VOPAGU-2260 file (C-alpha; in pm, 1 decimal, decimal comma):
REM VOPAGU-2260
SITE   aa  ch    i         X         Y         Z
SITE  MET   A    0    6010,3   -2525,1   -4088,2
SITE  GLU   A    1    6001,8   -2878,3   -4137,3
SITE  LEU   A    2    6316,8   -2921,3   -3942,7
SITE  TYR   A    3    6142,0   -2733,4   -3620,6
SITE  ILE   A    4    5836,7   -2971,8   -3673,3
SITE  LYS   A    5    6021,3   -3293,4   -3713,4
SITE  THR   A    6    6221,2   -3178,6   -3364,0
SITE  VAL   A    7    5915,8   -3148,7   -3196,0
SITE  GLU   A    8    5771,4   -3462,3   -3286,9
SITE  ARG   A    9    6081,1   -3669,9   -3211,4
SITE  LEU   A   10    6178,1   -3478,0   -2854,0
SITE  ILE   A   11    5802,7   -3416,8   -2737,4
SITE  VAL   A   12    5562,8   -3582,6   -2921,0
SITE  ALA   A   13    5706,7   -3959,4   -2963,4
SITE  ASP   A   14    5840,3   -3966,6   -2632,6
SITE  GLU   A   15    5574,8   -4090,3   -2360,9
SITE  GLU   A   16    5754,1   -3991,9   -2049,1
SITE  MET   A   17    5818,6   -3610,4   -2215,6
SITE  SER   A   18    5465,8   -3585,7   -2323,4
SITE  MET   A   19    5293,8   -3649,3   -2008,8
SITE  SER   A   20    5318,6   -3289,0   -1911,9
SITE  LEU   A   21    5081,9   -2995,7   -1929,3
SITE  GLU   A   22    5336,6   -2823,8   -2152,3
SITE  SER   A   23    5397,7   -3114,4   -2376,8
SITE  ILE   A   24    4998,0   -3135,5   -2415,2
SITE  GLU   A   25    5017,5   -2764,3   -2538,2
SITE  ASN   A   26    5300,4   -2850,9   -2793,0
SITE  ILE   A   27    5113,1   -3122,5   -2897,8
SITE  LEU   A   28    4773,2   -2917,0   -2962,3
SITE  LEU   A   29    5022,8   -2665,8   -3188,7
SITE  LEU   A   30    5135,5   -2943,6   -3375,1
SITE  ALA   A   31    4786,8   -3036,6   -3429,2
SITE  GLN   A   32    4683,6   -2699,2   -3536,9
SITE  PHE   A   33    4993,4   -2691,5   -3769,0
SITE  TYR   A   34    4906,4   -2993,9   -3942,7
SITE  SER   A   35    4533,4   -2918,1   -3971,7
SITE  SER   A   36    4648,8   -2563,8   -4130,5
SITE  VAL   A   37    4837,7   -2760,6   -4378,9
SITE  GLY   A   38    4572,7   -3011,0   -4451,3
SITE  ARG   A   39    4727,1   -3325,6   -4309,8
SITE  ARG   A   40    4519,2   -3620,2   -4170,0
SITE  LYS   A   41    4837,4   -3639,4   -3933,8
SITE  ALA   A   42    4683,2   -3381,1   -3717,7
SITE  TRP   A   43    4373,6   -3592,3   -3577,3
SITE  THR   A   44    4591,4   -3833,1   -3456,8
SITE  ASN   A   45    4788,7   -3569,9   -3267,4
SITE  ILE   A   46    4484,4   -3450,4   -3097,3
SITE  ARG   A   47    4375,6   -3801,4   -3023,3
SITE  ARG   A   48    4738,3   -3824,8   -2836,5
SITE  GLY   A   49    4703,8   -3482,1   -2662,2
SITE  ILE   A   50    4343,8   -3616,0   -2547,0
SITE  SER   A   51    4457,6   -3920,6   -2399,3
SITE  HIS   A   52    4757,0   -3766,8   -2207,1
SITE  ALA   A   53    4497,3   -3503,5   -2084,4
SITE  VAL   A   54    4269,6   -3764,9   -1972,3
SITE  LEU   A   55    4555,1   -3923,5   -1805,9
SITE  LEU   A   56    4651,1   -3619,4   -1615,5
SITE  ASP   A   57    4292,8   -3579,2   -1490,1
SITE  LEU   A   58    4261,5   -3267,3   -1708,0
SITE  HIS   A   59    3893,4   -3373,9   -1778,2
SITE  GLN   A   60    3796,4   -3343,7   -1410,2
SITE  PRO   A   61    3708,5   -3013,5   -1257,4
SITE  LEU   A   62    3895,0   -2940,1    -940,4
SITE  LEU   A   63    3646,2   -2951,9    -676,7
SITE  PHE   A   64    3850,7   -2804,7    -394,0
SITE  SER   A   65    3865,3   -2456,7    -519,4
SITE  SER   A   66    3553,8   -2276,7    -391,6
SITE  GLY   A   67    3713,0   -1880,5    -467,4
SITE  PRO   A   68    3782,2   -1735,8    -790,4
SITE  GLN   A   69    3994,4   -1989,4   -1016,5
SITE  SER   A   70    4368,4   -1944,5   -1029,4
SITE  SER   A   71    4590,4   -1925,1   -1317,7
SITE  PRO   A   72    4699,4   -2283,9   -1311,7
SITE  THR   A   73    4330,8   -2422,1   -1311,0
SITE  THR   A   74    4203,2   -2186,7   -1566,9
SITE  ARG   A   75    4510,9   -2306,8   -1813,8
SITE  ARG   A   76    4397,9   -2657,1   -1735,6
SITE  GLU   A   77    4038,6   -2575,1   -1837,8
SITE  SER   A   78    4174,1   -2407,1   -2117,0
SITE  VAL   A   79    4360,8   -2657,6   -2284,3
SITE  TRP   A   80    4127,6   -2964,4   -2229,4
SITE  TRP   A   81    3838,7   -2751,7   -2382,2
SITE  HIS   A   82    4061,6   -2636,8   -2687,8
SITE  LEU   A   83    4137,7   -3031,5   -2744,6
SITE  ALA   A   84    3790,4   -3074,9   -2743,1
SITE  GLU   A   85    3693,1   -2802,3   -2989,1
SITE  CYS   A   86    3989,8   -2901,5   -3243,3
SITE  GLU   A   87    3916,1   -3272,7   -3195,3
SITE  SER   A   88    3553,0   -3211,2   -3256,7
SITE  ALA   A   89    3615,2   -2956,8   -3582,4
SITE  LEU   A   90    3840,0   -3239,7   -3734,3
SITE  CYS   A   91    3624,7   -3494,2   -3697,9
SITE  LEU   A   92    3364,6   -3310,6   -3885,4
SITE  MET   A   93    3628,4   -3208,6   -4153,0
SITE  LEU   A   94    3741,6   -3574,7   -4197,7
SITE  GLY   A   95    3415,7   -3782,9   -4161,8
SITE  LEU   A   96    3577,3   -3935,9   -3859,4
SITE  PRO   A   97    3419,1   -4071,4   -3532,8
SITE  GLY   A   98    3428,7   -3805,3   -3258,0
């Protein structure tokens, strides 16, 4: 398991160009959830990194041009953003960090 985690950290999280996509932000989120489950404070730093990348990709902004039912990519973007926000809030409460 440690080999897989180190590989994800090295190939996706540490590489700024690679980590600037929706799929990479999802990987960062999963990595942070893993760290949270095993009780590592590194979970919060990964969530913050994911939020920073999400803001740069404008995931926090609602898409204004869709007036009909939401498409799958739009729902996925919103889901990733709200999941990051919920995880960050929960970790801040657990660790006593600023939210």
